[in-house]
N, C-alpha and C positions, 0 to 999 in steps of 0.2 A: 794093877790090872783089872779090880775090880770096878771103879768108876768104869773106869775106861771101857771095858767090854758093854756093860748096858748099853753105855751111847752109843757103841758102835750100827751093837747090833739092829737094832730096834727101837730106838727114842730116846733114852733114857735123859734128861739132861744133868748137870753135876750138881745144881741145885736142888735138884727133887730125889734128894738120896734119903732112904729111913730116917726118922727122927725127927723131919723138917715142924714145924707148925703147922697144924691142918690148917686150921681157923677153926670157926665155930659151929659146926654141924654137928644134929641130933642125933648121935652114932647109935644105931642099935645092934642086940648080937644074936646070930643066935646058931645052935650046935647042929653039921653038918659031917656025919661020916666019922667020929672023934673029931674034928677041927671047928675054933669059933668062929663066925662069920662076922664080919664087920660092913654094916650098912647106913645106907642113908636117903629119906626121902623128905621130897619137897610137893607139893602143890595137892588134889586133888580129885580125880576124878575115876571114869573107867576104863582109860591110857596109861599104860604106863610104859613110860619109856626107859628102859637103863642102859646105863652107862658101863661099858666094859673094858677095861683098861689091856693094855700089851703088857708086852714079857717085861719081867723090873719094874715094873713103876706100880706103885698104889691108885686106885683111881681117884684122890685128890689132885696126884700131883699132874696126871693128866688129864685131867678138866676141870681148874680150877678156876678159872678166868671164865669156863665152861658155865658153870655151875653157879657165880657170884653174878654173871651176867643176864642168866635167865631170868622170868619170872614166869614159872610154869600157873597158866592157868586153863582149868577146863580137862588137866591131866596131871598126870604124876609123874615126877623126872628123879628116878634114883640111879644110888651110883652101889659100888658092892667092891670090896678087896677080898682077891683071892686068896684061897690059904698060904699064913707066908707072908703076905703083905699089908702094907700103914698096920693098920688097926685087928687086924684080923690074925688067930692065931695059931700056928702049926706045928706042933712038941716032936720031934725026930722024926721031919722030913723027909723024903723018899720021892724021886721022879716020879711024875703023874703021869700015865698017856692023855691024847687028848679025847678019850670015852671018858672019863677018868673027872674033867674041869670041864667037863658038859653037863656029865652027870652032878656033877656041883651045883652048876649053876641051876639044868631043871628043878633038886629041889630047893635051892633061895628061892624060885620063881612060886613053889606052890607056900614058903613059909608064906609069902608077900600074898598070898591070895589073888593076884595078876590078875583080870577077864582079857584083855587085850594087849597083846607085848607088843611092841617096838624097841628092836636091839640094836642098839649105839653102839659100837667097841670102833677101837683102836688099834692098828699094827697089827699082833699076834692074838688080840680078840679076833680078831675077824674070822680065825680060825673057831672061837667056841663057838662064837654066833652062830654061824650057818652049820655046824655042826649037831647048837640045838633046835634053827631052825628047819631043819632036813627030819629030825626024829619030832619034832612036836609041831606039824606043818598049824594045826588048825591055833593052836594060840598062837605064834606071833603073825602080827597082822604087817610089819614091814621093815627092812630093816633101813640102818644111815652106815656106811661104811666108810672109817673117817679112814683114809691109806689105810687100809688093809694090808696085809698081805696075802700073797696066793699062793698053794702049793705047787708052782710051778718055779719060783723064783731059788729055793736050796737047790735044784738041780742044775738051772740053765747056771749057774756062780759058780760051781764045779765046773762045770766045761766050760764054758769061758775064761776064767781067771787063769794066770800063771800061774805058778805050784804054792810059788810065797806067796802071793795075794789068796790063794784057797786054804794053805797054809791056817792064814790068819787068820779069816773067817772062820777055819775048823774051832782053832783054839776059842775063841768068843766062843761060838757055839756050846761046847760041851763044859766051861767055865760057869757058860748058864744053868746048864742042866746040870751041870754038880756041883754047883756052889752053891748057888745066888738066886734064882727061882724057881728051881727044880722043875723047870719043863724044858721038852725037847721040842726044838722047832725041830730039827729031824723027823724025830719019826711024827710029827702035827702037818709034816711037808709027803707024809707018803700017804696021805689017806681019802682020792681023792674021793671016791664015791659016800665015804661019812658026810661030804659037805656040798651033797645035792637037793636042790630048791624045789619048790613048786616052781613052776612055768608061771604063773598069774598073778607069784609072792613083789607088791613092789621093794625095790628096791634103787635105794642112791648110791655112787659108788665115787666119793669122795678125793682126789687125787690131787699130793703136795705138785702144786705150780713151781716150787724152789727147793733142788735139790738140797739133800741131805746128806753131806761130804764131813761130819765130824770123822769120820773112820780115817781121816788122811791121820790123824793124830797117832794111828797106829804104825805110819812112813809107809802107808801102803803106796805102791807104785802111784802119778796117775792114769796112766789104760785097766791100771784093776780098779780104779777110782770108779772111771767109765763106765768101764765093767758091770760094777753095785749097781752102777744109777741106770745106766739101759738095761738090764736086765728086771731091775723095778719099774722103771716106767711099762716096757713091756709086760710083765706080767698082772698090773696094773687097766691093761687092754683087754686081757682077758679076764679079767672082774668085770670088766663093763658088759660082755656077752657073757654073765652068769642066768640069764632067765631072758625071758620076753617082754619083760617088762623091769627093766634096767636103766636108768638115768646113769648116766656119767657127765661131772661134772669139775675138775680143776681150778680147787683153791690158789687163784694165778700170787696171792699175797700170803703165804703160807707154804712151808717145807713140813717136814715130817712132827715135829710139836709143834701143829698148826695153833693149840690152844694161846702158848708165846703171843704169836703177832694176830690172827685171826680165829678169834674163838666164836663172831657173831656169826662168821661163814653154818659154823657149826650146827647152830641156833635154828637159823633161817629154814635149816633143811630140815633138821628135828621135828618142829614144830609145823612145817606142810607134814610130814610125812602123820605125824597126830590127826594131821586133820585129814587123811588118806583112811586113817586107821578107822577114824569113827562114823564113817562114811557107812 
């Protein structure tokens, strides 16, 4: 159950479980709210692009090919592990609200002494990034949302799946909250007002072009998998209308785990957003 749950909810690959070697990154550590957060940066510049991972994934597993193919020139590229993931530590973990996750990110940004910030979240990380951008609009100069979750998806699945299908989803979500990531997808999905951003903030929405259907491994019905996929696609259309300055792009050759097949599309749009942030 533990591996399967994170695979089907928001994209953890079987190979990406805790304990996997994380290559040679120059990790640094900082204490935030009694938790030890690990982070690493490469490159230098006034603009920092910060990678924010999804639920149940450390940052290296999410972005490893993006990181190893990137060559940041004139900007700083950083990633961090939220408390309890990867190399970060979280003793006696408890379920955290989206406000707590946002504030954890805010303290890290202050520690990094960021001048201008481009946020690059994946999946559930989109909630964290958008919540931060809403509270600190003066700091965030752009966002690249990589197949991120939208708050409408939870209710849309619940309303349209069969009872057995939704029971499966609810079991996965509850397991994540209570036993694995200690992050609450239902709670995060209940805060539309928390995610309101500036109307002129540059945003690029990268959405998967290949369905993410690992949930079939739960023996969910094909009809409910269709609901899972269609409601996600509908939620991406909502993200495409976040503000008047949002560009929507379909990652034609990538599924939810974009980094496995096309990290270069992420790099392309990160660099384009960094260029905008420098203007």
